[in-house]
N, C-alpha and C positions, 0 to 999 in steps of 0.2 A: 842282599843287604837290607832291603826294606823289611823282609820277614824277621831278620835279626832284631831290628829296631822295634818291631811290633812285639816280639817275644819279651823284650826288656820292659815294656810298659806294664804298669800294674793294672789290675781290673778297674780300679778307681780312675786312673788316667784315661783308659779307653772309654769308660762310661761318661766321664766329664766331657771328653771330646765329642762323643755322640750327642750328649745333651746340648752342647754348644751348637752343633750342626742342626739339631732339631729346632732350636730357638732361632737360628739364623734363617731357617726356612720361612719364617713369617706367618706360620699357621695361626698363632694367637691374634696377630694384627688383622688377619683375614677372617677372624671368628670361626676358624675351622678347628674347634675345640676337640671334637671327637677324634680327628686325625692326630692331634697333638697327644691325646691320651693313649692312642695306639702306639705312638712313638715312645712315650714314657714307659709303657708296659714292656715293649720290646727291649728297651735299654735296661730295664730292671731285670728281665729274664736273662739277657745276655750277661749282665753283671753276676747274677747268681751262678751262671755257668762258669764264668771266669774265676770267681772268688771261691765257690763251694763245690765246683765240679759236678753240678747237677744239670742234666741236659734240658734246662727249663724252656728254651725257645721251641723245642719240639714236643714238650709235654703239656698235658692239660693242667689246669690249676691244681686239681686234686692229686695228680701224679707228682707235681712239684712239691706240694705240701707234704706228701708222704715221704718223699726223698729228704726233705728238710727235717722232718720229725726224726729220721734215723741219724741225722748228723749230730754226733756226740759233742763236737766242739762249738756248736752254735747255741748260744744261750736262749732261754725261754723267751725273753723280751724280743730278740731279733726274729725268732720263729713267728711270734705273734705279729710283729710289724710286717713281715713278709706276707703272712696269711691275710691280714687286713688290707694291705695294698692290692694284692691280687684279687681278692673278693670284691673290693670296692670298684676296681677299674674294669672287671669282667662285664658287668651289665652295660657299660658304655660300649665295649667292644662287640659284644654278642647280641644284645637286645636293641641296639640302636638308640639307646638313651643319649640325649644331648647334655653334656656336662655344663655346669655354670662356670664362668671364668674363675671365680674364687676357688672352686674345686680343683681346677687344673693347677693353680698355684700351690694349693695345699699338697697335692700329690707330688708335684715337683720338689717341694721342700722336704717331704717325707722320703722321697727317693735319695736325695742328697744326704739327709740325716742318717738314713739306713746305711749308706755307703761309709759314712764317717765312722759309725759305730762298728760296722762289720770289718772295716780295715784293721781294726785293733784285735781281731780274733786270729787264732792260729790258722795257718793254711791246712785245711783238712787233708790234702794229699800228703803233706809232709808229716802230719800227725798220725796218719793211719798206720 
């Protein structure tokens, strides 16, 4: 029964629940900004998987971007927003850079905005 309920949830609902859990973890209050950005990035990648059927959680940023470039139903602005989000959060994840609090809020806002815009696109699986 739980699996059925899970299947009925949209990628946006799943991502918003994950975002709520990430924020409830208190990482920002504990100034654990880098961990928070890791969480945002994972939510974003899982969202790309759910919405656009790209195995983003297992792929490198370059592989994700190559997959998104091939997506015919994803407009240029969304492709650019995805590229920007991934390329800006990667240095935090892989080079150990410590983000500023305002950067984490900006990335969070951009994630939510991306989902709002992407939810209006056609489901690629149905359109293929």
